[in-house]
C-alpha positions as CSV (number, residue, x, y, z in Angstrom):
1,M,-43.7,-124.2,-13.4
2,S,-45.4,-127.8,-12.4
3,E,-48.5,-125.7,-11.8
4,L,-48.2,-124.6,-15.3
5,I,-47.4,-127.5,-16.5
6,D,-50.2,-129.5,-14.4
7,A,-52.9,-126.6,-16.1
8,V,-52.0,-126.9,-19.4
9,R,-51.7,-131.2,-19.1
10,E,-55.8,-131.3,-17.4
11,R,-57.0,-128.6,-20.1
12,Y,-55.6,-130.6,-22.6
13,A,-56.8,-134.0,-21.5
14,A,-60.1,-133.0,-21.3
15,K,-60.3,-130.8,-24.8
16,A,-59.1,-134.7,-25.9
17,L,-61.7,-136.8,-24.2
18,Q,-64.3,-134.3,-25.7
19,M,-63.0,-135.5,-28.8
20,A,-62.8,-139.1,-28.8
21,R,-66.7,-138.5,-27.1
22,P,-67.8,-135.5,-29.6
23,G,-70.9,-133.5,-29.0
24,V,-72.2,-131.1,-26.0
25,T,-75.3,-130.3,-25.1
26,G,-75.2,-126.5,-24.9
27,S,-76.1,-127.0,-21.5
28,L,-74.3,-124.4,-19.3
29,D,-73.8,-127.8,-16.7
30,L,-70.8,-128.8,-19.4
31,S,-68.5,-126.1,-20.2
32,C,-66.0,-127.0,-22.6
33,G,-62.1,-128.0,-21.6
34,L,-62.8,-128.0,-18.2
35,T,-61.4,-130.9,-16.0
36,E,-64.0,-132.8,-13.8
37,A,-62.9,-130.3,-10.5
38,E,-63.4,-127.2,-13.1
39,R,-66.5,-128.4,-14.2
40,T,-67.7,-128.9,-10.5
41,E,-66.4,-125.5,-9.7
42,R,-67.7,-123.7,-12.8
43,R,-71.1,-125.2,-12.2
44,V,-71.3,-123.8,-8.2
45,E,-70.6,-120.1,-10.3
46,W,-73.2,-120.7,-12.9
47,R,-75.9,-122.0,-10.6
48,A,-75.7,-119.2,-8.6
49,I,-75.7,-116.2,-11.0
50,D,-79.2,-118.3,-12.4
51,D,-80.3,-118.0,-8.7
52,T,-80.2,-114.7,-9.1
53,A,-80.7,-113.3,-11.8
54,L,-82.0,-115.5,-14.4
55,V,-85.1,-115.2,-16.4
56,D,-85.1,-117.2,-19.5
57,R,-83.1,-120.5,-21.1
58,V,-84.1,-121.8,-24.4
59,E,-81.9,-124.4,-26.4
60,S,-82.2,-124.5,-30.7
61,G,-80.2,-126.2,-33.1
62,G,-76.9,-126.8,-30.7
63,T,-77.3,-123.3,-29.4
64,V,-78.9,-122.0,-25.5
65,T,-79.3,-118.8,-25.2
66,S,-79.8,-117.8,-21.2
67,T,-81.7,-114.6,-20.7
68,Y,-80.3,-112.5,-17.0
69,L,-81.8,-109.6,-15.5
70,S,-79.4,-106.9,-16.0
71,S,-77.5,-105.1,-13.2
72,P,-73.3,-104.1,-12.8
73,A,-72.6,-107.2,-10.5
74,T,-74.3,-109.1,-12.9
75,R,-72.8,-107.6,-15.6
76,A,-69.6,-108.1,-14.2
77,E,-70.4,-112.1,-12.9
78,L,-71.3,-112.9,-16.4
79,T,-68.3,-110.8,-17.9
80,R,-65.8,-113.0,-15.9
81,L,-67.7,-116.3,-16.6
82,V,-68.2,-116.0,-20.5
83,Q,-64.5,-115.0,-20.5
84,A,-62.7,-118.3,-17.9
85,E,-64.9,-120.4,-20.7
86,R,-63.3,-119.1,-23.9
87,V,-60.0,-120.7,-25.1
88,C,-58.0,-120.3,-27.4
89,C,-59.8,-122.6,-30.5
90,G,-62.4,-124.7,-27.7
91,T,-65.1,-126.3,-28.6
92,A,-67.8,-124.2,-27.9
93,G,-68.5,-120.2,-29.1
94,W,-69.7,-118.3,-26.5
95,A,-70.9,-114.8,-25.9
96,L,-72.6,-112.4,-23.9
97,R,-75.0,-109.7,-25.7
98,D,-76.0,-106.4,-23.1
99,D,-79.4,-105.5,-24.5
100,G,-79.7,-102.9,-21.1
101,D,-82.4,-104.0,-18.8
102,R,-81.1,-108.0,-20.2
103,L,-78.0,-109.4,-20.3
104,R,-77.7,-112.5,-22.9
105,V,-75.3,-115.0,-22.7
106,T,-75.2,-117.3,-26.3
107,V,-73.0,-121.1,-26.4
108,Q,-72.9,-122.1,-29.5
109,A,-71.7,-126.3,-29.5
110,E,-70.0,-128.0,-32.2
111,S,-70.2,-126.0,-35.2
112,A,-68.8,-123.0,-33.2
113,T,-65.0,-124.8,-33.1
114,C,-62.3,-121.9,-33.4
115,C,-60.5,-123.8,-36.7
116,G,-63.7,-124.0,-38.6
117,D,-65.2,-121.0,-37.9
118,D,-61.2,-118.9,-38.6
119,C,-61.2,-117.3,-34.9
120,C,-57.4,-117.8,-35.3
121,G,-56.7,-117.4,-39.0
122,A,-56.4,-121.8,-39.2
123,T,-57.2,-122.2,-43.1
124,Y,-56.8,-126.1,-43.6
125,S,-58.5,-126.8,-47.4
126,S,-60.9,-129.3,-47.4
127,D,-58.6,-131.2,-50.1
128,E,-56.3,-131.4,-47.2
129,L,-58.9,-132.2,-44.6
130,A,-60.0,-134.8,-46.6
131,S,-56.6,-136.6,-48.0
132,V,-56.5,-137.7,-43.9
133,G,-60.3,-138.4,-43.6
134,I,-60.6,-135.8,-40.7
135,T,-62.2,-132.6,-39.6
136,A,-61.2,-129.2,-38.8
137,R,-61.8,-130.4,-34.9
138,A,-58.6,-132.0,-34.5
139,S,-57.3,-129.2,-35.2
140,L,-56.6,-126.5,-31.2
141,G,-54.0,-124.4,-33.3
142,C,-54.2,-120.9,-34.6
143,G,-53.3,-121.5,-37.8
144,N,-52.1,-123.8,-40.9
145,P,-48.4,-124.4,-40.9
146,M,-48.6,-126.3,-43.7
147,L,-48.4,-122.7,-45.4
148,L,-45.4,-122.0,-43.7
149,A,-43.0,-125.2,-44.1
150,D,-43.1,-125.9,-47.8
151,L,-42.8,-129.7,-46.8
152,R,-40.9,-131.8,-49.7
153,S,-40.5,-135.3,-50.2
154,G,-38.5,-137.4,-48.3
155,E,-38.1,-135.0,-45.5
156,T,-38.6,-135.4,-41.5
157,V,-41.2,-132.8,-39.9
158,L,-41.6,-132.9,-36.2
159,D,-45.2,-131.0,-34.7
160,L,-44.6,-129.6,-31.1
161,G,-47.5,-130.1,-29.4
162,S,-49.3,-132.5,-32.1
163,G,-52.6,-132.6,-30.3
164,A,-54.8,-135.0,-32.0
165,G,-52.1,-135.3,-34.8
166,L,-53.8,-133.1,-38.2
167,D,-50.3,-131.2,-38.7
168,V,-48.8,-134.7,-38.1
169,L,-50.5,-136.5,-40.5
170,L,-51.1,-133.8,-43.1
171,S,-47.0,-133.7,-43.0
172,A,-46.9,-137.4,-43.9
173,R,-48.6,-136.3,-46.7
174,R,-46.5,-134.5,-48.2
175,V,-43.4,-135.9,-47.7
176,G,-44.5,-139.3,-48.6
177,P,-43.2,-142.8,-47.8
178,G,-39.8,-141.8,-48.0
179,G,-40.1,-139.3,-45.5
180,H,-41.5,-139.4,-41.6
181,A,-43.7,-137.4,-38.9
182,Y,-43.5,-136.9,-35.7
183,G,-45.6,-136.0,-33.4
184,V,-44.9,-134.7,-29.8
185,D,-47.4,-134.6,-27.0
186,M,-47.6,-134.8,-23.1
187,T,-50.4,-135.9,-22.8
188,D,-52.3,-139.7,-23.1
189,E,-55.2,-138.9,-23.8
190,M,-54.6,-136.5,-26.6
191,L,-52.0,-139.0,-27.9
192,A,-54.8,-142.0,-28.0
193,V,-57.1,-139.5,-30.3
194,A,-54.1,-138.8,-32.7
195,R,-53.3,-142.9,-32.8
196,E,-56.9,-143.0,-34.0
197,N,-56.8,-140.4,-36.4
198,Q,-54.0,-142.1,-37.8
199,A,-55.0,-145.6,-38.0
200,K,-58.4,-144.0,-39.5
201,A,-56.6,-142.1,-42.0
202,G,-54.4,-145.2,-43.0
203,V,-50.9,-143.4,-42.6
204,A,-48.0,-145.8,-41.8
205,N,-45.3,-142.6,-42.2
206,A,-46.1,-141.1,-39.0
207,S,-45.4,-141.7,-35.1
208,S,-46.9,-140.2,-32.1
209,L,-44.1,-140.0,-29.0
210,K,-45.1,-139.2,-25.5
211,A,-42.8,-135.9,-24.3
212,T,-43.3,-132.4,-23.1
213,I,-41.5,-130.3,-25.8
214,E,-38.9,-128.8,-23.4
215,A,-37.4,-132.7,-24.2
216,I,-37.9,-134.4,-27.3
217,P,-37.3,-137.9,-27.6
218,L,-35.2,-137.4,-30.7
219,P,-31.2,-136.9,-31.7
220,D,-29.7,-134.1,-32.8
221,A,-30.0,-132.7,-36.2
222,S,-31.9,-135.7,-37.2
223,V,-35.4,-133.5,-38.8
224,D,-35.5,-131.2,-41.7
225,V,-38.8,-129.4,-39.9
226,V,-39.9,-128.3,-37.0
227,I,-43.4,-127.3,-37.0
228,S,-46.0,-126.1,-34.5
229,N,-49.6,-124.6,-33.8
230,C,-50.1,-122.8,-30.8
231,V,-48.4,-124.6,-28.0
232,I,-45.1,-123.1,-27.4
233,N,-46.8,-120.4,-26.0
234,L,-48.2,-123.1,-23.4
235,A,-44.4,-123.3,-22.4
236,A,-43.6,-122.2,-19.3
237,D,-40.0,-122.5,-20.4
238,K,-39.9,-120.7,-24.0
239,Q,-36.0,-120.7,-24.5
240,A,-35.4,-124.6,-23.3
241,V,-38.2,-125.5,-26.0
242,L,-36.6,-123.1,-28.8
243,R,-33.5,-124.8,-28.2
244,E,-34.4,-128.5,-28.4
245,A,-36.3,-127.4,-31.9
246,R,-32.2,-125.6,-32.7
247,R,-31.3,-129.0,-31.1
248,V,-33.3,-131.4,-33.4
249,L,-33.1,-129.5,-37.2
250,R,-30.7,-130.5,-39.0
251,P,-27.7,-127.2,-40.3
252,G,-30.0,-124.8,-42.8
253,G,-33.6,-127.2,-41.0
254,R,-36.9,-125.0,-41.0
255,F,-38.7,-124.0,-38.3
256,A,-41.9,-123.0,-38.9
257,V,-44.4,-122.4,-36.7
258,A,-47.9,-121.0,-35.8
259,D,-48.4,-119.9,-32.5
260,M,-50.0,-116.9,-30.0
261,V,-48.5,-113.2,-29.2
262,A,-49.2,-111.0,-27.1
263,L,-49.6,-107.4,-29.2
264,A,-50.3,-105.3,-26.1
265,E,-48.8,-106.2,-22.1
266,L,-51.3,-108.2,-20.2
267,P,-51.8,-107.3,-17.1
268,A,-50.5,-109.0,-13.8
269,D,-53.4,-110.6,-12.6
270,V,-54.2,-112.5,-16.6
271,K,-50.8,-113.4,-16.5
272,R,-50.5,-114.9,-13.2
273,S,-54.0,-116.7,-13.9
274,L,-53.3,-120.3,-14.6
275,D,-57.2,-120.6,-16.5
276,Q,-55.8,-118.2,-18.7
277,W,-52.1,-119.6,-19.7
278,A,-54.6,-122.7,-20.4
279,G,-56.2,-120.9,-22.4
280,C,-53.7,-119.4,-25.1
281,V,-53.4,-116.1,-23.2
282,A,-51.2,-115.5,-19.9
283,G,-48.2,-117.7,-21.8
284,T,-47.9,-114.9,-24.9
285,I,-44.5,-112.4,-25.3
286,S,-44.0,-109.7,-27.5
287,V,-43.1,-110.6,-31.1
288,D,-39.6,-108.9,-30.3
289,E,-38.9,-111.1,-27.6
290,Y,-40.3,-114.3,-29.7
291,A,-37.3,-113.3,-32.1
292,A,-34.6,-112.5,-29.5
293,A,-35.4,-116.0,-27.8
294,L,-35.0,-117.4,-31.4
295,R,-31.4,-116.1,-31.6
296,D,-30.4,-117.2,-28.5
297,A,-31.3,-120.1,-29.5
298,G,-29.5,-120.0,-32.6
299,F,-31.4,-120.1,-35.2
300,N,-31.6,-116.8,-38.0
301,G,-34.0,-115.9,-41.2
302,I,-36.8,-114.5,-38.9
303,A,-39.5,-113.5,-40.0
304,V,-42.9,-112.8,-37.9
305,E,-46.4,-112.2,-39.4
306,V,-48.8,-111.1,-37.4
307,T,-51.9,-112.7,-39.1
308,R,-55.0,-111.6,-37.2
309,E,-55.1,-109.6,-33.7
310,V,-57.5,-111.1,-30.8
311,R,-59.7,-108.9,-28.4
312,L,-60.4,-110.1,-25.2
313,E,-63.5,-109.3,-23.8
314,G,-62.8,-107.6,-20.3
315,V,-59.1,-107.4,-20.6
316,D,-56.8,-105.1,-21.2
317,G,-53.7,-105.4,-24.0
318,A,-54.1,-107.8,-26.6
319,I,-53.0,-110.9,-28.2
320,A,-53.1,-112.3,-31.6
321,S,-52.8,-115.0,-33.6
322,A,-49.0,-115.3,-36.2
323,Y,-46.4,-117.2,-38.2
324,I,-43.0,-117.7,-37.2
325,R,-40.6,-119.2,-39.9
326,A,-36.9,-119.5,-39.3
327,T,-34.0,-121.3,-40.5
328,A,-31.2,-123.7,-38.6
């Protein structure tokens, strides 16, 4: 379990640093969302295939296109590498195109952020984003919990795995000065980004707390609404997360999250992959398992709405983004 936590922590700390220093060159030397150790290993892998099969590489308008001589071995290795570069809601869009005797890898930087092109179903309006003065890049999520939560003036909101703080700030705006929004994140890097975003937005009724979502540093029955955006799937002990969410909710409180779920069983090697776990893939559970875990934690009124299926290139099984509601 500690290995999973470390993998997730490192991945999202790296994403936070990308947000703090935005902009990737598109060069395959800079892999999206990797720690320095992972980045070094990935460079070695890319250089090995470049040495054996690269024909041409062109960069234009923030997109890099690399052309390779096609062979079964090259196709298999490029499929593996491109899939490894992808994470749910990363900050660069990777694609592999098979043109027969040529294989082309494209990397589109910045404009291909997941929630910017709706790859996970996020639907933040321009007015929402303008209200806090930040862009959709601040979300690494798979939806918009604001569509579910029905926040009311004066309420207290908790965002599990709050990242750069977009949903916290939007929640704080909605509940008004008489309410409060808390964000919980386990990485110092993300908390720093969130606090900077809060300062820029000028939002006073929000707080960022350092903790894991399995151990929320708030009292029992202190929150009206728990939200989350593509984070609970990353937890190794989801039952502990849901028990904590139930504990901090007041009677009748609302659970409203966007998350990834499994539609078809993933292969065992994918489920064991730390990279796939940190990429919002391997940690997914089925809709039925999710609903059962919520019931076991004491929730009722459970509803799960699958919003967008995501097919994984080169991987059997299927996952999807979903909106999940329940009542304490």
